[in-house]
N, CA, C, O and the ligand as a Tripos MOL2 file, in Angstrom:
@<TRIPOS>MOLECULE
protein
  173   171    44     0     0
PROTEIN
NO_CHARGES

@<TRIPOS>ATOM
      1 N         114.8980  130.1870   83.4150 N.3       1 MET1
      2 CA        113.4830  130.3510   83.6820 C.3       1 MET1
      3 C         113.0610  128.9060   83.9670 C.2       1 MET1
      4 O         113.5080  127.9360   83.3540 O.2       1 MET1
      5 N         112.2110  128.8560   84.8970 N.am      2 LYS2
      6 CA        111.6940  127.3940   85.2040 C.3       2 LYS2
      7 C         110.2580  127.3680   85.0530 C.2       2 LYS2
      8 O         109.4240  128.0310   85.6710 O.2       2 LYS2
      9 N         110.0840  126.4870   84.1190 N.am      3 LYS3
     10 CA        108.7550  126.3310   83.8510 C.3       3 LYS3
     11 C         107.7480  125.4260   84.7850 C.2       3 LYS3
     12 O         107.9810  124.2620   85.1110 O.2       3 LYS3
     13 N         106.6040  126.1720   85.1460 N.am      4 SER4
     14 CA        105.7850  125.3660   86.1670 C.3       4 SER4
     15 C         104.8890  124.5160   85.2590 C.2       4 SER4
     16 O         104.8510  124.5700   84.0300 O.2       4 SER4
     17 N         104.1810  123.7290   86.0610 N.am      5 ALA5
     18 CA        103.0850  122.6910   85.5090 C.3       5 ALA5
     19 C         102.3420  123.5420   84.2140 C.2       5 ALA5
     20 O         101.7270  124.6010   84.3380 O.2       5 ALA5
     21 N         102.5810  122.7530   82.8830 N.am      6 PRO6
     22 CA        101.9420  123.4020   81.9630 C.3       6 PRO6
     23 C         100.3490  123.4820   82.1440 C.2       6 PRO6
     24 O          99.7440  122.6400   82.8080 O.2       6 PRO6
     25 N          99.7890  124.4290   81.5810 N.am      7 ALA7
     26 CA         98.4590  124.6610   81.9080 C.3       7 ALA7
     27 C          97.7220  124.0140   80.6620 C.2       7 ALA7
     28 O          97.4790  124.6380   79.6290 O.2       7 ALA7
     29 N          97.3940  122.6770   80.8890 N.am      8 LEU8
     30 CA         96.7680  121.8870   79.8770 C.3       8 LEU8
     31 C          95.4350  121.3800   80.4030 C.2       8 LEU8
     32 O          95.2940  121.1930   81.6120 O.2       8 LEU8
     33 N          94.5510  121.1740   79.6250 N.am      9 SER9
     34 CA         93.1550  120.6570   79.8850 C.3       9 SER9
     35 C          93.2830  119.2630   79.3680 C.2       9 SER9
     36 O          94.1240  118.9190   78.5370 O.2       9 SER9
     37 N          92.2680  118.3780   79.9930 N.am     10 VAL10
     38 CA         92.0240  117.2570   79.1410 C.3      10 VAL10
     39 C          90.9380  117.2410   78.3480 C.2      10 VAL10
     40 O          89.8920  117.7010   78.8070 O.2      10 VAL10
     41 N          90.9690  116.7460   77.0930 N.am     11 CYS11
     42 CA         89.8720  116.7390   76.1260 C.3      11 CYS11
     43 C          88.9190  115.6250   76.8280 C.2      11 CYS11
     44 O          89.2990  114.5290   77.2400 O.2      11 CYS11
     45 N          87.5200  116.1770   76.8770 N.am     12 PRO12
     46 CA         86.5200  115.3540   77.3640 C.3      12 PRO12
     47 C          86.1040  114.2520   76.1010 C.2      12 PRO12
     48 O          85.4890  113.2100   76.3290 O.2      12 PRO12
     49 N          86.4560  114.5830   75.0310 N.am     13 GLN13
     50 CA         86.1210  113.7330   73.9310 C.3      13 GLN13
     51 C          87.1590  112.6550   73.7540 C.2      13 GLN13
     52 O          86.7440  111.4960   73.7460 O.2      13 GLN13
     53 N          88.3330  112.8510   73.6250 N.am     14 CYS14
     54 CA         89.3260  111.8880   73.3260 C.3      14 CYS14
     55 C          90.4530  111.8430   74.5540 C.2      14 CYS14
     56 O          91.4710  111.1690   74.3960 O.2      14 CYS14
     57 N          90.2480  112.5260   75.6800 N.am     15 HIS15
     58 CA         90.9090  112.3590   76.6930 C.3      15 HIS15
     59 C          92.5280  112.5230   76.5680 C.2      15 HIS15
     60 O          93.3560  111.8770   77.2110 O.2      15 HIS15
     61 N          92.8010  113.5670   75.5630 N.am     16 SER16
     62 CA         94.1370  113.9840   75.1830 C.3      16 SER16
     63 C          94.3440  115.2890   75.8150 C.2      16 SER16
     64 O          93.3750  116.0050   76.0640 O.2      16 SER16
     65 N          95.5190  115.6390   76.0860 N.am     17 TYR17
     66 CA         96.0130  116.8310   76.5510 C.3      17 TYR17
     67 C          95.8740  117.9190   75.6640 C.2      17 TYR17
     68 O          96.4820  117.8700   74.5950 O.2      17 TYR17
     69 N          95.2330  118.8080   75.9140 N.am     18 LYS18
     70 CA         94.9940  120.1280   74.9670 C.3      18 LYS18
     71 C          95.2240  121.4150   75.7120 C.2      18 LYS18
     72 O          95.2940  121.4110   76.9410 O.2      18 LYS18
     73 N          95.3480  122.5740   74.9650 N.am     19 LEU19
     74 CA         95.4520  123.7890   75.4460 C.3      19 LEU19
     75 C          94.0310  124.1360   75.9790 C.2      19 LEU19
     76 O          93.0310  123.7600   75.3660 O.2      19 LEU19
     77 N          93.9660  124.7810   77.0050 N.am     20 PRO20
     78 CA         92.5480  125.1550   77.6140 C.3      20 PRO20
     79 C          92.0310  126.2570   76.8470 C.2      20 PRO20
     80 O          92.8010  127.1560   76.5100 O.2      20 PRO20
     81 N          90.6340  126.2950   76.4880 N.am     21 HIS21
     82 CA         90.1290  127.1040   75.7830 C.3      21 HIS21
     83 C          90.4290  127.3750   74.3400 C.2      21 HIS21
     84 O          90.3260  128.4090   73.6800 O.2      21 HIS21
     85 N          90.9450  125.8130   73.9390 N.am     22 ARG22
     86 CA         91.3230  125.8130   72.5430 C.3      22 ARG22
     87 C          90.5110  124.4370   72.0300 C.2      22 ARG22
     88 O          90.0510  123.5590   72.7600 O.2      22 ARG22
     89 N          90.4690  124.4960   70.6900 N.am     23 VAL23
     90 CA         89.6880  123.3880   70.1010 C.3      23 VAL23
     91 C          90.9790  122.1090   70.3180 C.2      23 VAL23
     92 O          92.1940  122.2470   70.1750 O.2      23 VAL23
     93 N          90.3960  121.1820   70.6100 N.am     24 CYS24
     94 CA         91.1790  119.9440   70.5460 C.3      24 CYS24
     95 C          91.8280  119.5730   69.2290 C.2      24 CYS24
     96 O          91.1380  119.2940   68.2490 O.2      24 CYS24
     97 N          93.2320  119.5670   69.1970 N.am     25 PRO25
     98 CA         93.8420  119.1700   67.8490 C.3      25 PRO25
     99 C          93.6620  117.7050   67.4660 C.2      25 PRO25
    100 O          93.9280  117.4030   66.3030 O.2      25 PRO25
    101 N          93.2810  116.8510   68.2270 N.am     26 VAL26
    102 CA         93.1090  115.5490   67.9970 C.3      26 VAL26
    103 C          91.8150  115.2870   67.5000 C.2      26 VAL26
    104 O          91.7520  114.7420   66.3980 O.2      26 VAL26
    105 N          90.6820  115.5890   68.1420 N.am     27 CYS27
    106 CA         89.3730  115.4230   67.6810 C.3      27 CYS27
    107 C          88.4850  116.6090   67.3630 C.2      27 CYS27
    108 O          87.2920  116.5580   67.0620 O.2      27 CYS27
    109 N          89.2650  117.7040   67.4800 N.am     28 ASN28
    110 CA         88.6510  119.1260   66.9830 C.3      28 ASN28
    111 C          87.2750  119.0980   67.6330 C.2      28 ASN28
    112 O          86.2420  119.2910   66.9930 O.2      28 ASN28
    113 N          87.3140  118.8580   68.8780 N.am     29 TYR29
    114 CA         86.1390  119.0670   69.7160 C.3      29 TYR29
    115 C          86.5130  120.4140   70.6550 C.2      29 TYR29
    116 O          87.6930  120.6110   70.9430 O.2      29 TYR29
    117 N          85.6620  121.1570   71.0310 N.am     30 TYR30
    118 CA         85.7590  122.1870   71.9200 C.3      30 TYR30
    119 C          84.3790  122.3290   72.5540 C.2      30 TYR30
    120 O          83.3920  122.5790   71.8620 O.2      30 TYR30
    121 N          84.3100  122.1490   74.0390 N.am     31 ASP31
    122 CA         83.1460  122.4640   74.6360 C.3      31 ASP31
    123 C          81.9930  121.5790   74.2290 C.2      31 ASP31
    124 O          80.8360  121.9980   74.2020 O.2      31 ASP31
    125 N          82.3450  120.3160   73.9060 N.am     32 GLY32
    126 CA         81.4080  119.2210   73.6710 C.3      32 GLY32
    127 C          80.7390  119.5980   72.1460 C.2      32 GLY32
    128 O          79.5720  119.2780   71.9190 O.2      32 GLY32
    129 N          81.5430  120.2880   71.1360 N.am     33 ARG33
    130 CA         81.0050  120.4420   69.8880 C.3      33 ARG33
    131 C          82.1360  120.2770   69.0910 C.2      33 ARG33
    132 O          83.2500  120.4860   69.5710 O.2      33 ARG33
    133 N          81.9770  119.8990   67.8390 N.am     34 LYS34
    134 CA         82.9130  119.5460   66.9080 C.3      34 LYS34
    135 C          83.2170  120.9630   66.1090 C.2      34 LYS34
    136 O          82.2730  121.6030   65.6480 O.2      34 LYS34
    137 N          84.3010  121.3280   65.9980 N.am     35 VAL35
    138 CA         84.7000  122.6010   65.5940 C.3      35 VAL35
    139 C          85.5930  122.3400   64.2430 C.2      35 VAL35
    140 O          86.5840  121.6130   64.1690 O.2      35 VAL35
    141 N          85.0590  123.0320   63.3020 N.am     36 VAL36
    142 CA         86.2130  122.8640   62.0080 C.3      36 VAL36
    143 C          86.6640  124.2280   61.7640 C.2      36 VAL36
    144 O          85.9630  125.2320   61.6360 O.2      36 VAL36
    145 N          87.9630  124.1210   61.7170 N.am     37 GLU37
    146 CA         88.7070  125.3200   61.4420 C.3      37 GLU37
    147 C          89.0200  125.7850   59.8220 C.2      37 GLU37
    148 O          89.3360  124.9120   59.0130 O.2      37 GLU37
    149 N          88.9470  126.7310   59.5450 N.am     38 ASP38
    150 CA         89.1280  127.1480   58.0950 C.3      38 ASP38
    151 C          90.4660  127.7990   57.9200 C.2      38 ASP38
    152 O          90.6510  128.9880   57.6620 O.2      38 ASP38
    153 N          91.3410  126.9090   58.0850 N.am     39 GLU39
    154 CA         92.7800  127.5140   58.0750 C.3      39 GLU39
    155 C          93.6750  126.6280   57.1130 C.2      39 GLU39
    156 O          94.6150  125.9860   57.5830 O.2      39 GLU39
    157 N          93.4320  126.6050   56.0240 N.am     40 LYS40
    158 CA         94.0740  125.8990   54.9880 C.3      40 LYS40
    159 C          95.1480  126.6220   54.5550 C.2      40 LYS40
    160 O          96.1110  126.0200   54.0820 O.2      40 LYS40
    161 N          95.1460  127.9230   54.6450 N.am     41 SER41
    162 CA         96.4260  128.6650   54.1660 C.3      41 SER41
    163 C          97.5830  128.4090   55.0230 C.2      41 SER41
    164 O          98.7140  128.4580   54.5390 O.2      41 SER41
    165 N          97.3850  128.1320   56.2960 N.am     42 SER42
    166 CA         98.5460  127.9920   57.1630 C.3      42 SER42
    167 C          99.2860  126.4750   56.8940 C.2      42 SER42
    168 O         100.4440  126.2920   57.2680 O.2      42 SER42
    169 N          98.7180  125.7010   56.3960 N.am     43 LYS43
    170 CA         99.3210  124.4240   56.1180 C.3      43 LYS43
    171 C          99.5420  123.9770   54.6910 C.2      43 LYS43
    172 O         100.0590  122.8840   54.4590 O.2      43 LYS43
    173 ZN         89.9270  115.6100   71.7520 Zn       44 ZN44
@<TRIPOS>BOND
     1     1     2 1
     2     2     3 1
     3     3     4 2
     4     3     5 am
     5     5     6 1
     6     6     7 1
     7     7     8 2
     8     7     9 am
     9     9    10 1
    10    10    11 1
    11    11    12 2
    12    11    13 am
    13    13    14 1
    14    14    15 1
    15    15    16 2
    16    15    17 am
    17    17    18 1
    18    18    19 1
    19    19    20 2
    20    19    21 am
    21    21    22 1
    22    22    23 1
    23    23    24 2
    24    23    25 am
    25    25    26 1
    26    26    27 1
    27    27    28 2
    28    27    29 am
    29    29    30 1
    30    30    31 1
    31    31    32 2
    32    31    33 am
    33    33    34 1
    34    34    35 1
    35    35    36 2
    36    35    37 am
    37    37    38 1
    38    38    39 1
    39    39    40 2
    40    39    41 am
    41    41    42 1
    42    42    43 1
    43    43    44 2
    44    43    45 am
    45    45    46 1
    46    46    47 1
    47    47    48 2
    48    47    49 am
    49    49    50 1
    50    50    51 1
    51    51    52 2
    52    51    53 am
    53    53    54 1
    54    54    55 1
    55    55    56 2
    56    55    57 am
    57    57    58 1
    58    58    59 1
    59    59    60 2
    60    59    61 am
    61    61    62 1
    62    62    63 1
    63    63    64 2
    64    63    65 am
    65    65    66 1
    66    66    67 1
    67    67    68 2
    68    67    69 am
    69    69    70 1
    70    70    71 1
    71    71    72 2
    72    71    73 am
    73    73    74 1
    74    74    75 1
    75    75    76 2
    76    75    77 am
    77    77    78 1
    78    78    79 1
    79    79    80 2
    80    79    81 am
    81    81    82 1
    82    82    83 1
    83    83    84 2
    84    83    85 am
    85    85    86 1
    86    86    87 1
    87    87    88 2
    88    87    89 am
    89    89    90 1
    90    90    91 1
    91    91    92 2
    92    91    93 am
    93    93    94 1
    94    94    95 1
    95    95    96 2
    96    95    97 am
    97    97    98 1
    98    98    99 1
    99    99   100 2
   100    99   101 am
   101   101   102 1
   102   102   103 1
   103   103   104 2
   104   103   105 am
   105   105   106 1
   106   106   107 1
   107   107   108 2
   108   107   109 am
   109   109   110 1
   110   110   111 1
   111   111   112 2
   112   111   113 am
   113   113   114 1
   114   114   115 1
   115   115   116 2
   116   115   117 am
   117   117   118 1
   118   118   119 1
   119   119   120 2
   120   119   121 am
   121   121   122 1
   122   122   123 1
   123   123   124 2
   124   123   125 am
   125   125   126 1
   126   126   127 1
   127   127   128 2
   128   127   129 am
   129   129   130 1
   130   130   131 1
   131   131   132 2
   132   131   133 am
   133   133   134 1
   134   134   135 1
   135   135   136 2
   136   135   137 am
   137   137   138 1
   138   138   139 1
   139   139   140 2
   140   139   141 am
   141   141   142 1
   142   142   143 1
   143   143   144 2
   144   143   145 am
   145   145   146 1
   146   146   147 1
   147   147   148 2
   148   147   149 am
   149   149   150 1
   150   150   151 1
   151   151   152 2
   152   151   153 am
   153   153   154 1
   154   154   155 1
   155   155   156 2
   156   155   157 am
   157   157   158 1
   158   158   159 1
   159   159   160 2
   160   159   161 am
   161   161   162 1
   162   162   163 1
   163   163   164 2
   164   163   165 am
   165   165   166 1
   166   166   167 1
   167   167   168 2
   168   167   169 am
   169   169   170 1
   170   170   171 1
   171   171   172 2
@<TRIPOS>SUBSTRUCTURE
     1 MET1         2 RESIDUE 1 A MET
     2 LYS2         6 RESIDUE 1 A LYS
     3 LYS3        10 RESIDUE 1 A LYS
     4 SER4        14 RESIDUE 1 A SER
     5 ALA5        18 RESIDUE 1 A ALA
     6 PRO6        22 RESIDUE 1 A PRO
     7 ALA7        26 RESIDUE 1 A ALA
     8 LEU8        30 RESIDUE 1 A LEU
     9 SER9        34 RESIDUE 1 A SER
    10 VAL10       38 RESIDUE 1 A VAL
    11 CYS11       42 RESIDUE 1 A CYS
    12 PRO12       46 RESIDUE 1 A PRO
    13 GLN13       50 RESIDUE 1 A GLN
    14 CYS14       54 RESIDUE 1 A CYS
    15 HIS15       58 RESIDUE 1 A HIS
    16 SER16       62 RESIDUE 1 A SER
    17 TYR17       66 RESIDUE 1 A TYR
    18 LYS18       70 RESIDUE 1 A LYS
    19 LEU19       74 RESIDUE 1 A LEU
    20 PRO20       78 RESIDUE 1 A PRO
    21 HIS21       82 RESIDUE 1 A HIS
    22 ARG22       86 RESIDUE 1 A ARG
    23 VAL23       90 RESIDUE 1 A VAL
    24 CYS24       94 RESIDUE 1 A CYS
    25 PRO25       98 RESIDUE 1 A PRO
    26 VAL26      102 RESIDUE 1 A VAL
    27 CYS27      106 RESIDUE 1 A CYS
    28 ASN28      110 RESIDUE 1 A ASN
    29 TYR29      114 RESIDUE 1 A TYR
    30 TYR30      118 RESIDUE 1 A TYR
    31 ASP31      122 RESIDUE 1 A ASP
    32 GLY32      126 RESIDUE 1 A GLY
    33 ARG33      130 RESIDUE 1 A ARG
    34 LYS34      134 RESIDUE 1 A LYS
    35 VAL35      138 RESIDUE 1 A VAL
    36 VAL36      142 RESIDUE 1 A VAL
    37 GLU37      146 RESIDUE 1 A GLU
    38 ASP38      150 RESIDUE 1 A ASP
    39 GLU39      154 RESIDUE 1 A GLU
    40 LYS40      158 RESIDUE 1 A LYS
    41 SER41      162 RESIDUE 1 A SER
    42 SER42      166 RESIDUE 1 A SER
    43 LYS43      170 RESIDUE 1 A LYS
    44 ZN44       173 GROUP 0 **** ****
């Protein structure tokens, strides 16, 4: 199976690659807003 170009977006905040329609894992911004996830149980 050949992978085509990964569907990545560039975060407008920190300009890192991130998954589209996802909160940026680097700066936690999404759509110009800071998003705080409540997922302490998974880590
Ligand atoms: Zn970011």
